[in-house]
N, C-alpha and C positions, 0 to 999 in steps of 0.2 A: 404908903409908898415903900417903906422898908420891907414889908412882907412881900409886896409885888416884886421887888428886886431879888429877894431870896428865891422865890419860885422861878423867876426869869433865869437866874443863874443856874439853878438845878435843871431847868428845861434845856437850856443851851448845852450844858455839860452832857446830859444824857442823849439828846438828839444827835449831837455831833459824834459822841462815842458810838452810838448805834450805826450811824452812817459809815464811820471808819471800819466797822465790822461787816459792812456790806448790806445792811438793812436799808430798805427804802422807807424813809420816815418824813412825813410833812411836819413842818414846824407849826405847832398850834399858836394862835395869836394871844389867847387870854384864858388860861386854865392851868390847873395843876395836875391834869390827867393827860396822858398821851394815848391816843387811839392809833394802834399800829396794825397795818395789814400783815397777816400771817404769811411768812414765806413757806413755800414747799407744799402747799395743798392739803394740809391737815385741817380738821375742824378746829374751832376755837377751843373746845373742851380738850381735844386730843393734844393740841399744842400747849395748852396750859399745864396739863399733866406732864408732858414731856419736859417743859422748863423746870418744873418742880423736881422731877426725878433726876434729870441730867445736870442741872445747874443749882438746884436748891433755891430757886427764885419763884416767888408766888406772885402771879398776876391774875387779873380777872378775865374770864372768857367773854368776848363781846356778845355772844348769843344770850348771855344772862340779862341783857338789856333789850332783848327783842330780836326777831328774825333778821333785821337789817344789820345787827351787830355780828352776825356770823362772818367768819373770815378775818376777824380782828381780835386783838387783845387790848385791854386797857391797863395802863400802868400808872399808879399814883406816885407823884413826886413829893410825897409827904415825909420821906426820910431824908437824912442829912446827906451832904455831898460825899462823904466817905462811904456810906452805904451804897450810893449810886455808883461810885467808882468800883466798889467791890462787885456789884451786880454786873457791870460791864466786863470786868475781869473774868467772871464766871461764864458770861455769854461767849467769851472767846473760845470756849470748849466746843461750841457747836458751829457748824458752818451753815449759812443761809444761802439759798439759791434765788 
């Protein structure tokens, strides 16, 4: 139960933070991964590279999990809350549409 609460808190923090930045994110029910639709029409690989170059954030391109993953990125919530807050601060540098 303690571990579930840790991941729930991380999930809530990151999803709400992304929403405040204009991202359209569904709240997952039970996982420590977020699958997020890519804003702006880039491929999942292009957007992954963009996040790394512009924000210093590494995520996984959805297409790496098969063709139905194209158009999405996967973010692992395995880092602590401070790192998640830092990632949100870095994401403020880009604007999503």
